[in-house]
PDB file of the backbone (N, CA, C, O) and the ligand in Angstrom, with CONECT records:
HET     CU  A 101       1
ATOM      1  N   MET A   1       0.829  -1.223   0.020  1.00  0.00           N
ATOM      2  CA  MET A   1      -0.007  -0.002  -0.015  1.00  0.00           C
ATOM      3  C   MET A   1       0.876   1.272  -0.011  1.00  0.00           C
ATOM      4  O   MET A   1       0.648   2.219  -0.763  1.00  0.00           O
ATOM      5  N   LYS A   2       1.847   1.243   0.834  1.00  0.00           N
ATOM      6  CA  LYS A   2       2.747   2.405   0.954  1.00  0.00           C
ATOM      7  C   LYS A   2       3.533   2.664  -0.343  1.00  0.00           C
ATOM      8  O   LYS A   2       3.721   3.800  -0.778  1.00  0.00           O
ATOM      9  N   ILE A   3       3.975   1.552  -0.926  1.00  0.00           N
ATOM     10  CA  ILE A   3       4.757   1.647  -2.175  1.00  0.00           C
ATOM     11  C   ILE A   3       3.875   2.186  -3.285  1.00  0.00           C
ATOM     12  O   ILE A   3       4.324   2.995  -4.096  1.00  0.00           O
ATOM     13  N   MET A   4       2.646   1.755  -3.330  1.00  0.00           N
ATOM     14  CA  MET A   4       1.729   2.285  -4.382  1.00  0.00           C
ATOM     15  C   MET A   4       1.529   3.817  -4.217  1.00  0.00           C
ATOM     16  O   MET A   4       1.523   4.559  -5.199  1.00  0.00           O
ATOM     17  N   THR A   5       1.374   4.244  -3.016  1.00  0.00           N
ATOM     18  CA  THR A   5       1.204   5.668  -2.732  1.00  0.00           C
ATOM     19  C   THR A   5       2.445   6.467  -3.177  1.00  0.00           C
ATOM     20  O   THR A   5       2.353   7.536  -3.781  1.00  0.00           O
ATOM     21  N   LEU A   6       3.556   5.912  -2.857  1.00  0.00           N
ATOM     22  CA  LEU A   6       4.843   6.523  -3.231  1.00  0.00           C
ATOM     23  C   LEU A   6       4.959   6.592  -4.750  1.00  0.00           C
ATOM     24  O   LEU A   6       5.342   7.624  -5.303  1.00  0.00           O
ATOM     25  N   LEU A   7       4.625   5.487  -5.426  1.00  0.00           N
ATOM     26  CA  LEU A   7       4.683   5.441  -6.857  1.00  0.00           C
ATOM     27  C   LEU A   7       3.780   6.512  -7.494  1.00  0.00           C
ATOM     28  O   LEU A   7       4.179   7.232  -8.409  1.00  0.00           O
ATOM     29  N   THR A   8       2.582   6.579  -6.984  1.00  0.00           N
ATOM     30  CA  THR A   8       1.622   7.535  -7.522  1.00  0.00           C
ATOM     31  C   THR A   8       2.141   8.939  -7.390  1.00  0.00           C
ATOM     32  O   THR A   8       2.006   9.763  -8.294  1.00  0.00           O
ATOM     33  N   LEU A   9       2.740   9.197  -6.243  1.00  0.00           N
ATOM     34  CA  LEU A   9       3.325  10.537  -5.967  1.00  0.00           C
ATOM     35  C   LEU A   9       4.441  10.827  -6.936  1.00  0.00           C
ATOM     36  O   LEU A   9       4.505  11.909  -7.519  1.00  0.00           O
ATOM     37  N   LEU A  10       5.335   9.845  -7.112  1.00  0.00           N
ATOM     38  CA  LEU A  10       6.505  10.055  -8.031  1.00  0.00           C
ATOM     39  C   LEU A  10       6.020  10.303  -9.468  1.00  0.00           C
ATOM     40  O   LEU A  10       6.535  11.179 -10.163  1.00  0.00           O
ATOM     41  N   ILE A  11       5.021   9.517  -9.899  1.00  0.00           N
ATOM     42  CA  ILE A  11       4.575   9.702 -11.276  1.00  0.00           C
ATOM     43  C   ILE A  11       3.928  11.050 -11.442  1.00  0.00           C
ATOM     44  O   ILE A  11       4.056  11.678 -12.494  1.00  0.00           O
ATOM     45  N   GLY A  12       3.220  11.516 -10.395  1.00  0.00           N
ATOM     46  CA  GLY A  12       2.616  12.829 -10.392  1.00  0.00           C
ATOM     47  C   GLY A  12       3.667  13.940 -10.512  1.00  0.00           C
ATOM     48  O   GLY A  12       3.421  14.961 -11.154  1.00  0.00           O
ATOM     49  N   ILE A  13       4.816  13.743  -9.904  1.00  0.00           N
ATOM     50  CA  ILE A  13       5.886  14.736  -9.973  1.00  0.00           C
ATOM     51  C   ILE A  13       6.598  14.711 -11.344  1.00  0.00           C
ATOM     52  O   ILE A  13       6.936  15.742 -11.925  1.00  0.00           O
ATOM     53  N   ALA A  14       6.802  13.466 -11.821  1.00  0.00           N
ATOM     54  CA  ALA A  14       7.526  13.319 -13.083  1.00  0.00           C
ATOM     55  C   ALA A  14       6.688  13.787 -14.296  1.00  0.00           C
ATOM     56  O   ALA A  14       7.226  14.361 -15.242  1.00  0.00           O
ATOM     57  N   PHE A  15       5.372  13.533 -14.251  1.00  0.00           N
ATOM     58  CA  PHE A  15       4.509  13.910 -15.364  1.00  0.00           C
ATOM     59  C   PHE A  15       3.343  14.759 -14.897  1.00  0.00           C
ATOM     60  O   PHE A  15       2.202  14.299 -14.860  1.00  0.00           O
ATOM     61  N   PRO A  16       3.641  16.017 -14.536  1.00  0.00           N
ATOM     62  CA  PRO A  16       2.514  16.895 -14.109  1.00  0.00           C
ATOM     63  C   PRO A  16       1.569  17.072 -15.265  1.00  0.00           C
ATOM     64  O   PRO A  16       1.969  17.173 -16.425  1.00  0.00           O
ATOM     65  N   VAL A  17       0.289  17.107 -14.909  1.00  0.00           N
ATOM     66  CA  VAL A  17      -0.743  17.289 -15.906  1.00  0.00           C
ATOM     67  C   VAL A  17      -0.913  18.755 -16.313  1.00  0.00           C
ATOM     68  O   VAL A  17      -1.646  19.512 -15.677  1.00  0.00           O
ATOM     69  N   THR A  18      -0.214  19.136 -17.394  1.00  0.00           N
ATOM     70  CA  THR A  18      -0.368  20.465 -17.925  1.00  0.00           C
ATOM     71  C   THR A  18      -0.780  20.385 -19.388  1.00  0.00           C
ATOM     72  O   THR A  18       0.031  20.535 -20.301  1.00  0.00           O
ATOM     73  N   VAL A  19      -2.029  20.151 -19.567  1.00  0.00           N
ATOM     74  CA  VAL A  19      -2.583  20.021 -20.927  1.00  0.00           C
ATOM     75  C   VAL A  19      -3.224  21.346 -21.314  1.00  0.00           C
ATOM     76  O   VAL A  19      -4.174  21.798 -20.675  1.00  0.00           O
ATOM     77  N   PHE A  20      -2.700  21.953 -22.352  1.00  0.00           N
ATOM     78  CA  PHE A  20      -3.230  23.235 -22.776  1.00  0.00           C
ATOM     79  C   PHE A  20      -4.380  23.076 -23.778  1.00  0.00           C
ATOM     80  O   PHE A  20      -5.485  23.588 -23.592  1.00  0.00           O
ATOM     81  N   SER A  21      -4.067  22.354 -24.828  1.00  0.00           N
ATOM     82  CA  SER A  21      -5.022  22.026 -25.912  1.00  0.00           C
ATOM     83  C   SER A  21      -5.900  23.199 -26.249  1.00  0.00           C
ATOM     84  O   SER A  21      -6.963  23.383 -25.656  1.00  0.00           O
ATOM     85  N   GLU A  22      -5.444  24.020 -27.230  1.00  0.00           N
ATOM     86  CA  GLU A  22      -6.198  25.153 -27.653  1.00  0.00           C
ATOM     87  C   GLU A  22      -6.776  24.943 -29.044  1.00  0.00           C
ATOM     88  O   GLU A  22      -6.206  24.229 -29.868  1.00  0.00           O
ATOM     89  N   THR A  23      -7.889  25.562 -29.285  1.00  0.00           N
ATOM     90  CA  THR A  23      -8.387  25.602 -30.660  1.00  0.00           C
ATOM     91  C   THR A  23      -8.386  27.080 -31.074  1.00  0.00           C
ATOM     92  O   THR A  23      -8.928  27.939 -30.378  1.00  0.00           O
ATOM     93  N   LEU A  24      -7.767  27.345 -32.220  1.00  0.00           N
ATOM     94  CA  LEU A  24      -7.776  28.691 -32.768  1.00  0.00           C
ATOM     95  C   LEU A  24      -8.564  28.737 -34.028  1.00  0.00           C
ATOM     96  O   LEU A  24      -8.518  27.786 -34.809  1.00  0.00           O
ATOM     97  N   GLU A  25      -9.286  29.793 -34.267  1.00  0.00           N
ATOM     98  CA  GLU A  25      -9.850  30.038 -35.540  1.00  0.00           C
ATOM     99  C   GLU A  25      -9.353  31.365 -36.032  1.00  0.00           C
ATOM    100  O   GLU A  25      -9.499  32.380 -35.351  1.00  0.00           O
ATOM    101  N   ILE A  26      -8.758  31.373 -37.224  1.00  0.00           N
ATOM    102  CA  ILE A  26      -8.139  32.556 -37.745  1.00  0.00           C
ATOM    103  C   ILE A  26      -8.814  32.946 -39.060  1.00  0.00           C
ATOM    104  O   ILE A  26      -8.918  32.111 -39.959  1.00  0.00           O
ATOM    105  N   ASP A  27      -9.257  34.142 -39.191  1.00  0.00           N
ATOM    106  CA  ASP A  27      -9.794  34.646 -40.444  1.00  0.00           C
ATOM    107  C   ASP A  27      -8.633  34.978 -41.343  1.00  0.00           C
ATOM    108  O   ASP A  27      -7.659  35.596 -40.916  1.00  0.00           O
ATOM    109  N   ILE A  28      -8.738  34.563 -42.600  1.00  0.00           N
ATOM    110  CA  ILE A  28      -7.600  34.731 -43.563  1.00  0.00           C
ATOM    111  C   ILE A  28      -8.073  35.498 -44.780  1.00  0.00           C
ATOM    112  O   ILE A  28      -9.139  35.231 -45.334  1.00  0.00           O
ATOM    113  N   ASN A  29      -7.251  36.464 -45.185  1.00  0.00           N
ATOM    114  CA  ASN A  29      -7.491  37.155 -46.457  1.00  0.00           C
ATOM    115  C   ASN A  29      -6.492  36.649 -47.471  1.00  0.00           C
ATOM    116  O   ASN A  29      -5.344  36.342 -47.151  1.00  0.00           O
ATOM    117  N   GLY A  30      -6.975  36.566 -48.743  1.00  0.00           N
ATOM    118  CA  GLY A  30      -6.070  36.246 -49.853  1.00  0.00           C
ATOM    119  C   GLY A  30      -6.176  34.866 -50.434  1.00  0.00           C
ATOM    120  O   GLY A  30      -5.488  34.556 -51.407  1.00  0.00           O
ATOM    121  N   MET A  31      -7.048  33.991 -49.850  1.00  0.00           N
ATOM    122  CA  MET A  31      -7.151  32.626 -50.414  1.00  0.00           C
ATOM    123  C   MET A  31      -8.205  32.701 -51.530  1.00  0.00           C
ATOM    124  O   MET A  31      -9.306  33.224 -51.356  1.00  0.00           O
ATOM    125  N   THR A  32      -7.804  32.145 -52.692  1.00  0.00           N
ATOM    126  CA  THR A  32      -8.707  32.205 -53.848  1.00  0.00           C
ATOM    127  C   THR A  32      -9.048  30.845 -54.417  1.00  0.00           C
ATOM    128  O   THR A  32     -10.064  30.709 -55.097  1.00  0.00           O
ATOM    129  N   CYS A  33      -8.251  29.855 -54.167  1.00  0.00           N
ATOM    130  CA  CYS A  33      -8.449  28.595 -54.815  1.00  0.00           C
ATOM    131  C   CYS A  33      -7.988  27.408 -53.990  1.00  0.00           C
ATOM    132  O   CYS A  33      -7.457  27.591 -52.895  1.00  0.00           O
ATOM    133  N   ALA A  34      -8.176  26.213 -54.484  1.00  0.00           N
ATOM    134  CA  ALA A  34      -7.775  24.988 -53.752  1.00  0.00           C
ATOM    135  C   ALA A  34      -6.258  24.935 -53.539  1.00  0.00           C
ATOM    136  O   ALA A  34      -5.770  24.360 -52.566  1.00  0.00           O
ATOM    137  N   PHE A  35      -5.534  25.543 -54.465  1.00  0.00           N
ATOM    138  CA  PHE A  35      -4.060  25.557 -54.329  1.00  0.00           C
ATOM    139  C   PHE A  35      -3.643  26.357 -53.121  1.00  0.00           C
ATOM    140  O   PHE A  35      -2.758  25.958 -52.364  1.00  0.00           O
ATOM    141  N   CYS A  36      -4.287  27.483 -52.951  1.00  0.00           N
ATOM    142  CA  CYS A  36      -4.013  28.312 -51.699  1.00  0.00           C
ATOM    143  C   CYS A  36      -4.256  27.466 -50.442  1.00  0.00           C
ATOM    144  O   CYS A  36      -3.431  27.444 -49.528  1.00  0.00           O
ATOM    145  N   VAL A  37      -5.379  26.783 -50.410  1.00  0.00           N
ATOM    146  CA  VAL A  37      -5.761  25.962 -49.270  1.00  0.00           C
ATOM    147  C   VAL A  37      -4.686  24.931 -48.984  1.00  0.00           C
ATOM    148  O   VAL A  37      -4.251  24.736 -47.849  1.00  0.00           O
ATOM    149  N   ASP A  38      -4.293  24.303 -50.023  1.00  0.00           N
ATOM    150  CA  ASP A  38      -3.289  23.227 -49.913  1.00  0.00           C
ATOM    151  C   ASP A  38      -1.942  23.740 -49.389  1.00  0.00           C
ATOM    152  O   ASP A  38      -1.335  23.131 -48.507  1.00  0.00           O
ATOM    153  N   SER A  39      -1.497  24.840 -49.930  1.00  0.00           N
ATOM    154  CA  SER A  39      -0.159  25.355 -49.527  1.00  0.00           C
ATOM    155  C   SER A  39      -0.219  25.828 -48.084  1.00  0.00           C
ATOM    156  O   SER A  39       0.714  25.594 -47.315  1.00  0.00           O
ATOM    157  N   LEU A  40      -1.310  26.491 -47.708  1.00  0.00           N
ATOM    158  CA  LEU A  40      -1.423  26.994 -46.353  1.00  0.00           C
ATOM    159  C   LEU A  40      -1.525  25.804 -45.359  1.00  0.00           C
ATOM    160  O   LEU A  40      -0.909  25.809 -44.293  1.00  0.00           O
ATOM    161  N   GLN A  41      -2.284  24.844 -45.732  1.00  0.00           N
ATOM    162  CA  GLN A  41      -2.480  23.638 -44.883  1.00  0.00           C
ATOM    163  C   GLN A  41      -1.125  22.971 -44.629  1.00  0.00           C
ATOM    164  O   GLN A  41      -0.815  22.575 -43.505  1.00  0.00           O
ATOM    165  N   ARG A  42      -0.312  22.853 -45.714  1.00  0.00           N
ATOM    166  CA  ARG A  42       0.948  22.229 -45.604  1.00  0.00           C
ATOM    167  C   ARG A  42       1.956  23.006 -44.745  1.00  0.00           C
ATOM    168  O   ARG A  42       2.680  22.438 -43.928  1.00  0.00           O
ATOM    169  N   LYS A  43       1.972  24.311 -44.963  1.00  0.00           N
ATOM    170  CA  LYS A  43       2.856  25.211 -44.167  1.00  0.00           C
ATOM    171  C   LYS A  43       2.536  25.158 -42.666  1.00  0.00           C
ATOM    172  O   LYS A  43       3.434  25.054 -41.831  1.00  0.00           O
ATOM    173  N   LEU A  44       1.278  25.228 -42.353  1.00  0.00           N
ATOM    174  CA  LEU A  44       0.881  25.233 -40.927  1.00  0.00           C
ATOM    175  C   LEU A  44       1.122  23.861 -40.303  1.00  0.00           C
ATOM    176  O   LEU A  44       1.483  23.752 -39.131  1.00  0.00           O
ATOM    177  N   GLY A  45       0.920  22.832 -41.092  1.00  0.00           N
ATOM    178  CA  GLY A  45       1.137  21.452 -40.610  1.00  0.00           C
ATOM    179  C   GLY A  45       2.574  21.174 -40.194  1.00  0.00           C
ATOM    180  O   GLY A  45       2.841  20.220 -39.463  1.00  0.00           O
ATOM    181  N   LYS A  46       3.515  22.020 -40.667  1.00  0.00           N
ATOM    182  CA  LYS A  46       4.945  21.801 -40.314  1.00  0.00           C
ATOM    183  C   LYS A  46       5.271  22.391 -38.962  1.00  0.00           C
ATOM    184  O   LYS A  46       6.304  22.051 -38.385  1.00  0.00           O
ATOM    185  N   LEU A  47       4.416  23.274 -38.427  1.00  0.00           N
ATOM    186  CA  LEU A  47       4.685  23.873 -37.096  1.00  0.00           C
ATOM    187  C   LEU A  47       4.590  22.788 -36.030  1.00  0.00           C
ATOM    188  O   LEU A  47       3.634  22.012 -36.042  1.00  0.00           O
ATOM    189  N   PRO A  48       5.521  22.711 -35.134  1.00  0.00           N
ATOM    190  CA  PRO A  48       5.610  21.609 -34.217  1.00  0.00           C
ATOM    191  C   PRO A  48       4.432  21.479 -33.206  1.00  0.00           C
ATOM    192  O   PRO A  48       4.069  20.377 -32.792  1.00  0.00           O
ATOM    193  N   GLU A  49       3.857  22.639 -32.829  1.00  0.00           N
ATOM    194  CA  GLU A  49       2.845  22.581 -31.803  1.00  0.00           C
ATOM    195  C   GLU A  49       1.440  22.336 -32.359  1.00  0.00           C
ATOM    196  O   GLU A  49       0.468  22.315 -31.603  1.00  0.00           O
ATOM    197  N   ILE A  50       1.333  22.153 -33.675  1.00  0.00           N
ATOM    198  CA  ILE A  50      -0.007  21.987 -34.241  1.00  0.00           C
ATOM    199  C   ILE A  50      -0.334  20.565 -34.516  1.00  0.00           C
ATOM    200  O   ILE A  50       0.366  19.845 -35.229  1.00  0.00           O
ATOM    201  N   ALA A  51      -1.473  20.173 -33.896  1.00  0.00           N
ATOM    202  CA  ALA A  51      -1.889  18.757 -34.043  1.00  0.00           C
ATOM    203  C   ALA A  51      -2.787  18.583 -35.258  1.00  0.00           C
ATOM    204  O   ALA A  51      -2.717  17.556 -35.934  1.00  0.00           O
ATOM    205  N   GLN A  52      -3.631  19.571 -35.548  1.00  0.00           N
ATOM    206  CA  GLN A  52      -4.535  19.418 -36.674  1.00  0.00           C
ATOM    207  C   GLN A  52      -4.864  20.786 -37.281  1.00  0.00           C
ATOM    208  O   GLN A  52      -5.065  21.763 -36.559  1.00  0.00           O
ATOM    209  N   VAL A  53      -4.917  20.839 -38.602  1.00  0.00           N
ATOM    210  CA  VAL A  53      -5.205  22.054 -39.343  1.00  0.00           C
ATOM    211  C   VAL A  53      -6.349  21.834 -40.335  1.00  0.00           C
ATOM    212  O   VAL A  53      -6.316  20.886 -41.120  1.00  0.00           O
ATOM    213  N   ASP A  54      -7.347  22.699 -40.301  1.00  0.00           N
ATOM    214  CA  ASP A  54      -8.379  22.658 -41.285  1.00  0.00           C
ATOM    215  C   ASP A  54      -8.471  24.021 -41.933  1.00  0.00           C
ATOM    216  O   ASP A  54      -8.684  25.027 -41.255  1.00  0.00           O
ATOM    217  N   VAL A  55      -8.311  24.055 -43.243  1.00  0.00           N
ATOM    218  CA  VAL A  55      -8.398  25.334 -43.965  1.00  0.00           C
ATOM    219  C   VAL A  55      -9.670  25.306 -44.728  1.00  0.00           C
ATOM    220  O   VAL A  55      -9.918  24.382 -45.504  1.00  0.00           O
ATOM    221  N   SER A  56     -10.511  26.330 -44.520  1.00  0.00           N
ATOM    222  CA  SER A  56     -11.773  26.415 -45.249  1.00  0.00           C
ATOM    223  C   SER A  56     -11.730  27.606 -46.243  1.00  0.00           C
ATOM    224  O   SER A  56     -11.680  28.764 -45.827  1.00  0.00           O
ATOM    225  N   LEU A  57     -11.750  27.305 -47.538  1.00  0.00           N
ATOM    226  CA  LEU A  57     -11.766  28.329 -48.569  1.00  0.00           C
ATOM    227  C   LEU A  57     -13.083  29.115 -48.534  1.00  0.00           C
ATOM    228  O   LEU A  57     -13.115  30.337 -48.681  1.00  0.00           O
ATOM    229  N   LYS A  58     -14.153  28.366 -48.336  1.00  0.00           N
ATOM    230  CA  LYS A  58     -15.497  28.958 -48.360  1.00  0.00           C
ATOM    231  C   LYS A  58     -15.662  29.999 -47.232  1.00  0.00           C
ATOM    232  O   LYS A  58     -16.176  31.094 -47.458  1.00  0.00           O
ATOM    233  N   ASN A  59     -15.220  29.639 -46.027  1.00  0.00           N
ATOM    234  CA  ASN A  59     -15.373  30.533 -44.881  1.00  0.00           C
ATOM    235  C   ASN A  59     -14.172  31.426 -44.659  1.00  0.00           C
ATOM    236  O   ASN A  59     -14.144  32.239 -43.735  1.00  0.00           O
ATOM    237  N   LYS A  60     -13.167  31.261 -45.532  1.00  0.00           N
ATOM    238  CA  LYS A  60     -11.908  32.024 -45.378  1.00  0.00           C
ATOM    239  C   LYS A  60     -11.361  31.962 -44.005  1.00  0.00           C
ATOM    240  O   LYS A  60     -10.990  32.983 -43.426  1.00  0.00           O
ATOM    241  N   LYS A  61     -11.302  30.744 -43.454  1.00  0.00           N
ATOM    242  CA  LYS A  61     -10.862  30.545 -42.075  1.00  0.00           C
ATOM    243  C   LYS A  61      -9.891  29.352 -41.974  1.00  0.00           C
ATOM    244  O   LYS A  61      -9.926  28.430 -42.789  1.00  0.00           O
ATOM    245  N   VAL A  62      -9.042  29.401 -40.970  1.00  0.00           N
ATOM    246  CA  VAL A  62      -8.208  28.276 -40.636  1.00  0.00           C
ATOM    247  C   VAL A  62      -8.586  27.858 -39.202  1.00  0.00           C
ATOM    248  O   VAL A  62      -8.689  28.699 -38.310  1.00  0.00           O
ATOM    249  N   ARG A  63      -8.781  26.603 -39.007  1.00  0.00           N
ATOM    250  CA  ARG A  63      -9.035  26.104 -37.658  1.00  0.00           C
ATOM    251  C   ARG A  63      -7.856  25.217 -37.257  1.00  0.00           C
ATOM    252  O   ARG A  63      -7.472  24.286 -37.965  1.00  0.00           O
ATOM    253  N   ILE A  64      -7.300  25.548 -36.088  1.00  0.00           N
ATOM    254  CA  ILE A  64      -6.061  24.809 -35.645  1.00  0.00           C
ATOM    255  C   ILE A  64      -6.317  24.223 -34.290  1.00  0.00           C
ATOM    256  O   ILE A  64      -6.809  24.896 -33.384  1.00  0.00           O
ATOM    257  N   ASP A  65      -5.983  22.977 -34.159  1.00  0.00           N
ATOM    258  CA  ASP A  65      -5.942  22.336 -32.830  1.00  0.00           C
ATOM    259  C   ASP A  65      -4.497  22.111 -32.439  1.00  0.00           C
ATOM    260  O   ASP A  65      -3.694  21.601 -33.221  1.00  0.00           O
ATOM    261  N   THR A  66      -4.176  22.505 -31.199  1.00  0.00           N
ATOM    262  CA  THR A  66      -2.767  22.457 -30.807  1.00  0.00           C
ATOM    263  C   THR A  66      -2.392  21.203 -29.993  1.00  0.00           C
ATOM    264  O   THR A  66      -1.310  21.141 -29.409  1.00  0.00           O
ATOM    265  N   GLY A  67      -3.278  20.225 -29.961  1.00  0.00           N
ATOM    266  CA  GLY A  67      -2.942  19.043 -29.206  1.00  0.00           C
ATOM    267  C   GLY A  67      -2.712  19.394 -27.744  1.00  0.00           C
ATOM    268  O   GLY A  67      -3.571  20.038 -27.141  1.00  0.00           O
ATOM    269  N   ASP A  68      -1.579  18.994 -27.140  1.00  0.00           N
ATOM    270  CA  ASP A  68      -1.389  19.321 -25.728  1.00  0.00           C
ATOM    271  C   ASP A  68      -0.329  20.429 -25.570  1.00  0.00           C
ATOM    272  O   ASP A  68       0.278  20.583 -24.510  1.00  0.00           O
ATOM    273  N   GLU A  69      -0.130  21.188 -26.647  1.00  0.00           N
ATOM    274  CA  GLU A  69       0.822  22.271 -26.587  1.00  0.00           C
ATOM    275  C   GLU A  69       0.110  23.641 -26.543  1.00  0.00           C
ATOM    276  O   GLU A  69      -1.036  23.786 -26.968  1.00  0.00           O
ATOM    277  N   LYS A  70       0.824  24.614 -26.022  1.00  0.00           N
ATOM    278  CA  LYS A  70       0.323  26.013 -26.024  1.00  0.00           C
ATOM    279  C   LYS A  70       0.573  26.575 -27.436  1.00  0.00           C
ATOM    280  O   LYS A  70       1.667  26.437 -27.984  1.00  0.00           O
ATOM    281  N   ALA A  71      -0.446  27.200 -28.004  1.00  0.00           N
ATOM    282  CA  ALA A  71      -0.254  27.721 -29.347  1.00  0.00           C
ATOM    283  C   ALA A  71       0.698  28.929 -29.368  1.00  0.00           C
ATOM    284  O   ALA A  71       0.586  29.831 -28.539  1.00  0.00           O
ATOM    285  N   ASP A  72       1.621  28.930 -30.314  1.00  0.00           N
ATOM    286  CA  ASP A  72       2.470  30.106 -30.503  1.00  0.00           C
ATOM    287  C   ASP A  72       1.826  30.923 -31.623  1.00  0.00           C
ATOM    288  O   ASP A  72       2.090  30.730 -32.810  1.00  0.00           O
ATOM    289  N   ILE A  73       0.972  31.841 -31.186  1.00  0.00           N
ATOM    290  CA  ILE A  73       0.126  32.562 -32.152  1.00  0.00           C
ATOM    291  C   ILE A  73       1.009  33.389 -33.102  1.00  0.00           C
ATOM    292  O   ILE A  73       0.687  33.513 -34.284  1.00  0.00           O
ATOM    293  N   ASP A  74       2.099  33.946 -32.607  1.00  0.00           N
ATOM    294  CA  ASP A  74       2.978  34.763 -33.470  1.00  0.00           C
ATOM    295  C   ASP A  74       3.613  33.899 -34.568  1.00  0.00           C
ATOM    296  O   ASP A  74       3.727  34.334 -35.714  1.00  0.00           O
ATOM    297  N   ALA A  75       4.021  32.685 -34.217  1.00  0.00           N
ATOM    298  CA  ALA A  75       4.616  31.782 -35.192  1.00  0.00           C
ATOM    299  C   ALA A  75       3.574  31.353 -36.215  1.00  0.00           C
ATOM    300  O   ALA A  75       3.890  31.198 -37.395  1.00  0.00           O
ATOM    301  N   ILE A  76       2.352  31.162 -35.779  1.00  0.00           N
ATOM    302  CA  ILE A  76       1.277  30.748 -36.675  1.00  0.00           C
ATOM    303  C   ILE A  76       0.970  31.888 -37.639  1.00  0.00           C
ATOM    304  O   ILE A  76       0.826  31.672 -38.842  1.00  0.00           O
ATOM    305  N   LYS A  77       0.872  33.102 -37.103  1.00  0.00           N
ATOM    306  CA  LYS A  77       0.587  34.241 -37.974  1.00  0.00           C
ATOM    307  C   LYS A  77       1.725  34.427 -39.012  1.00  0.00           C
ATOM    308  O   LYS A  77       1.474  34.700 -40.186  1.00  0.00           O
ATOM    309  N   GLN A  78       2.973  34.272 -38.543  1.00  0.00           N
ATOM    310  CA  GLN A  78       4.091  34.435 -39.461  1.00  0.00           C
ATOM    311  C   GLN A  78       4.053  33.374 -40.566  1.00  0.00           C
ATOM    312  O   GLN A  78       4.347  33.676 -41.723  1.00  0.00           O
ATOM    313  N   ALA A  79       3.701  32.164 -40.226  1.00  0.00           N
ATOM    314  CA  ALA A  79       3.599  31.104 -41.221  1.00  0.00           C
ATOM    315  C   ALA A  79       2.534  31.428 -42.252  1.00  0.00           C
ATOM    316  O   ALA A  79       2.710  31.134 -43.435  1.00  0.00           O
ATOM    317  N   ILE A  80       1.460  32.013 -41.835  1.00  0.00           N
ATOM    318  CA  ILE A  80       0.385  32.407 -42.756  1.00  0.00           C
ATOM    319  C   ILE A  80       0.867  33.526 -43.696  1.00  0.00           C
ATOM    320  O   ILE A  80       0.574  33.519 -44.891  1.00  0.00           O
ATOM    321  N   ILE A  81       1.602  34.471 -43.134  1.00  0.00           N
ATOM    322  CA  ILE A  81       2.133  35.585 -43.936  1.00  0.00           C
ATOM    323  C   ILE A  81       3.172  35.047 -44.902  1.00  0.00           C
ATOM    324  O   ILE A  81       3.194  35.461 -46.061  1.00  0.00           O
ATOM    325  N   ASP A  82       4.047  34.125 -44.456  1.00  0.00           N
ATOM    326  CA  ASP A  82       5.039  33.532 -45.318  1.00  0.00           C
ATOM    327  C   ASP A  82       4.410  32.777 -46.476  1.00  0.00           C
ATOM    328  O   ASP A  82       5.002  32.661 -47.549  1.00  0.00           O
ATOM    329  N   SER A  83       3.220  32.269 -46.256  1.00  0.00           N
ATOM    330  CA  SER A  83       2.537  31.558 -47.340  1.00  0.00           C
ATOM    331  C   SER A  83       1.860  32.521 -48.327  1.00  0.00           C
ATOM    332  O   SER A  83       1.320  32.088 -49.345  1.00  0.00           O
ATOM    333  N   GLY A  84       1.889  33.796 -48.029  1.00  0.00           N
ATOM    334  CA  GLY A  84       1.302  34.794 -48.926  1.00  0.00           C
ATOM    335  C   GLY A  84      -0.081  35.231 -48.602  1.00  0.00           C
ATOM    336  O   GLY A  84      -0.737  35.869 -49.425  1.00  0.00           O
ATOM    337  N   PHE A  85      -0.556  34.904 -47.409  1.00  0.00           N
ATOM    338  CA  PHE A  85      -1.882  35.317 -47.002  1.00  0.00           C
ATOM    339  C   PHE A  85      -1.820  36.248 -45.794  1.00  0.00           C
ATOM    340  O   PHE A  85      -0.759  36.452 -45.204  1.00  0.00           O
ATOM    341  N   THR A  86      -2.999  36.820 -45.431  1.00  0.00           N
ATOM    342  CA  THR A  86      -3.035  37.757 -44.347  1.00  0.00           C
ATOM    343  C   THR A  86      -3.934  37.205 -43.210  1.00  0.00           C
ATOM    344  O   THR A  86      -5.124  36.982 -43.434  1.00  0.00           O
ATOM    345  N   PRO A  87      -3.403  36.990 -42.041  1.00  0.00           N
ATOM    346  CA  PRO A  87      -4.200  36.664 -40.891  1.00  0.00           C
ATOM    347  C   PRO A  87      -4.946  37.911 -40.404  1.00  0.00           C
ATOM    348  O   PRO A  87      -4.331  38.895 -39.993  1.00  0.00           O
ATOM    349  N   VAL A  88      -6.249  37.856 -40.456  1.00  0.00           N
ATOM    350  CA  VAL A  88      -7.022  39.074 -40.108  1.00  0.00           C
ATOM    351  C   VAL A  88      -7.348  39.075 -38.627  1.00  0.00           C
ATOM    352  O   VAL A  88      -7.056  40.052 -37.938  1.00  0.00           O
ATOM    353  N   LYS A  89      -7.939  38.015 -38.123  1.00  0.00           N
ATOM    354  CA  LYS A  89      -8.314  37.989 -36.719  1.00  0.00           C
ATOM    355  C   LYS A  89      -8.151  36.579 -36.166  1.00  0.00           C
ATOM    356  O   LYS A  89      -8.474  35.591 -36.824  1.00  0.00           O
ATOM    357  N   VAL A  90      -7.642  36.515 -34.945  1.00  0.00           N
ATOM    358  CA  VAL A  90      -7.442  35.226 -34.278  1.00  0.00           C
ATOM    359  C   VAL A  90      -8.506  35.089 -33.160  1.00  0.00           C
ATOM    360  O   VAL A  90      -8.634  35.951 -32.291  1.00  0.00           O
ATOM    361  N   HIS A  91      -9.240  34.003 -33.217  1.00  0.00           N
ATOM    362  CA  HIS A  91     -10.201  33.706 -32.173  1.00  0.00           C
ATOM    363  C   HIS A  91      -9.658  32.488 -31.429  1.00  0.00           C
ATOM    364  O   HIS A  91      -9.414  31.439 -32.025  1.00  0.00           O
ATOM    365  N   VAL A  92      -9.471  32.645 -30.098  1.00  0.00           N
ATOM    366  CA  VAL A  92      -9.058  31.491 -29.275  1.00  0.00           C
ATOM    367  C   VAL A  92     -10.280  30.931 -28.580  1.00  0.00           C
ATOM    368  O   VAL A  92     -11.014  31.626 -27.877  1.00  0.00           O
ATOM    369  N   LYS A  93     -10.467  29.607 -28.816  1.00  0.00           N
ATOM    370  CA  LYS A  93     -11.672  28.970 -28.304  1.00  0.00           C
ATOM    371  C   LYS A  93     -11.424  28.310 -26.986  1.00  0.00           C
ATOM    372  O   LYS A  93     -12.338  27.721 -26.409  1.00  0.00           O
TER     373      LYS A  93
HETATM  374 CU    CU A 101      -5.026  29.858 -54.959  1.00  0.00          CU2+
END
């Protein structure tokens, strides 16, 4: 019993539960076709903290899930600019 308590304590110290998991929705200007969507999707997918990217041409929005990482919004914005588009507004959900 004592050993189990100690183990639980040690695991708690070694792996503290710090799950951020954010969802961002970013309004994008400058996307006109499926090729834009594809290039932006690929660029954002290369960022380490991003678990999932959905680019919507129809809604001119990008939806990003960060998995268990904190989103680096500046890096995400820069990646969008580097792809030739303009991040207009970031909504953190
Ligand atoms: Cu295009």
